[in-house]
N, C-alpha and C positions, 0 to 999 in steps of 0.2 A: 624375852620375847615381846613383852608389852612395849618396851622402849624401842625395839626395832619397828614394831607396828606404827608407833607414833611418828617415828622418823620417816617412814614410807608415806604416811598420810601427809606430813608437812611437805615432803618433796613433791608429791603429786599436786598439792595445792599451789606450790610455788611454780610448778611447770605450767599450770593453767593460767596463772596471773602473768607469767612471763610471756606466754603465747598471746594473751590479750594485748600486751604492750607492743609486741613485735608486729602485730597485725591490726592496726587501728581500723575502725569501721569506716572512717572517711579517708581514703587514700588521696594523696596529692596528684593532681593532673599536671602533666609536663608540657610546657610551652617551649618549643625550640626556636631560638633566635639566632640567625646568622648575621653577624655584625662586622663591619669594617674594623680592622685592627686599631685604627686611631680612636675608636669609640670604647675601648675596653673599660677604662675607668668610669666613664659616664654611664655605660650600660649597667655596670654593677650597682651604681647608686640609684639609677632608675628602677632597677629590679627591687632594691630594698624599699623604695617608696611605694612601688606598685603593690608589693606584698603586704603592706600595712592594711590595705582594704581587700586584698585578695590572697589570704594566707593559704588557701587550698591549691594555689597554682605555683608549681616549681618551674622557674625559668632556667633553662640550660642554654648557655651562650656558646656559640662557635665563632671564633675570630679568624680573620685572614684578610687578604687583599680582596677588594670587591669583585674583581674578575675571577679569582679563585672560587669565591663563594657562589658567584653566579654559575660557574661551570659545575659546581657540585649540585646545585639545584637542577640544572639542566639534565644531569645524570641521575636524578632521582633520589638524592640525599634527603633525609628527613629535615624539614624546616617548616615553621609556621609563619615567621616574620623575617623579612629581609631589610636590614638597615645598611644602606649603601653609601659610600663616599663618592659614587659616580652615577650621574644621571644616565650615562650611556649604558651601563650595565643593567640598570633598572629598566630602561626602555627596551633592551633586548629581551628581558624576561616577559615584559608585557606583550611585546609583539609575538612571542611564542606561546602566549596564553598560560605562562607559568607563574605570573604574578597578577593579582586581581587589579585591573585598571582603576576601578572606582576607589580603591583603597590607597592609591599612591598619593603621597603628600610630602613636600619638603619639611623637615623638622629642625634643621640646624644649618647654619652657614659657617664658613671658615675662611681663613686667609693664610698667606704664606709668609714665613719669616726666614731670614738668613741668621743662623746661629754660628758664632765664631769663637774660638778659644782665645784669640787675641782681641785687643780693644778695637772697636769700630768708632772712628772719630765722628763727632757730631757734624752733620751736613755732608758726610761722605756719600758718594754715589755707588750704586750697586756694582757697576762695572769695575770700579777701582778696588772695591773691597774684595770681590771674588778673584780678580786678577792678581792681587797681592798676597793671597793665601800661600803660606810656605808649607805645602803639603797637599793632602788629598781633600776633596770636597765630596761629601756624601749626598746622594739624592736617591730617591726610590726609583726602581726600574721603570723607565718611561713607557715601555710597550705593554706592561701588564698591571701596573699599580696606578690608581688615580693621582696620587701625590706626585709620582714621577712624570705623568703626562702634564699636569699643571706646571711643574717645575721646568720641564723642557720647553713648553710653549712660552713661558715667561722669559726664559733665557734667550730663546730665538727672537722674541719681540725686541729684546735689548741688543740683539746682534752680537751676543757673546757666547752662544752655545758652542760653536766650532772651536773657539779659542780655549775653552775649558775642558774639552773632551779628554785631553791627556791627564787631567787632574781628577777626573770623576771616578768614584767607586759607587756601585749600584747596590741598593738594598732590596730585599724581597718584599718588604712592606714598610709602612710608615714607622712602625715601632723599631725596626732595625736601624733606621737612620739615627734615631735617638741613641741606640746602643753603640753605634760607631762613634758618635760624639762623646758619649760617656767614657768609652774605653780609650779614647785618644787615637783610634785608628783613622779618624778624620779630623782635620783641623777646623773644618767648617761644614755646614750642612744646610739643606733647605728642608724645613719642617713646617707642619701646620701650626698656626698660631696657638691652637689648643694643646699642642705637644710641648709648648714652652714650660708648662707646669708639671711635666711628667717626672722630673727628677731634679734634685738639688744641683747636680753638675750642670745640666742644661740651663736651668733657671738662672744660674750665676754667669752664664756666658753673655757676650755682647749680642744684641739683637738689632735687626733692622728689617722693615717690611719689604717684601718683594711684590710689586704690583702684578696682578694677574686677573684673569677672568673671574666672574663670581663663582664661588665654590659652594654648591648646594648639596646637602645630604638628604636623599629621598628615602622614605620608608614605605613598605607595602606588605600586604598579606600574601603569602604564597598560596597559589590557587589550589594546590593539593593538600592544604592544611586540614588536619582532622580536629583542630582546636580553634575554629574560626571565631567563636564567641569570645574566647579569651584573647585571641590575637587582636580582635577589634577593640577590646577594652584596653589592651596594652598600647596600641597605636593612639587611642584617644588620650591615654595618660601622658604619653610623650608630648602631645600637643597642648596639654593643659597648662594652666599657669604654673602649677607646681613642677611639672615636667620641664617646662621651658626655663624655670629658675635653676634647676639642676644642670641643665645644658649650659647655661650662662656661667654657672659656678666653675665649670670645667674648662673655661676659656673659649667655648664656642659662642657664636653669635646667634641669638634666637631669631626665629623667622619674623619678618616684619608683619605687624598686625597682631602678633602674639606677645602678650605682656609677660616678661619673666618675673 
């Protein structure tokens, strides 16, 4: 009986200690970040850097096309910070009072590249390269994905959009364009400059720049955020020297005037 009593006492004590471990006195606060799919790698690194000085804040990221994320916020989905690849989607939220106007700031720039599985000769022109592709060319969906809109406008400016339409396959977001290239479902694709480092397969492909309008990524606090203090700190971190260096390390261009 004494042995049984001792075992019961030990089990009870273990239960108390276990309960203390499972229910820490200082619970983490959650910061919801809705970010364009092209930002997934860099947001993970920014989160790690931010958490070094803010360990009590757990950042939960939700990725998708900027228009999809904007639509989610419009429909009341929980979000504290919106990191967009589209100034238009950000402006829509500001106009509707769903993003805090004073918090809006561009935090990264990007460019467009043509990635091809076959060699691109030095000095070749965009029109010749895309016209000679033996197979499909992947681009993001122009009507709903910022990358697709940038791609279409650039091809229209070169007067080759209509001639390529029969070769094009459309991706639901920037990441899927990379997937099409990796799998061989597309022989060429138009990607963000930052996407060139996403995988060994894409990094080994031939690349050439595709001229386009300036591509800016704006960030803002969501007006309905219940974590405005943490949201403000995270936005400040993104624009800090350390944050801009992380952005540059992932192939994005930092904002002019912000030293990486």
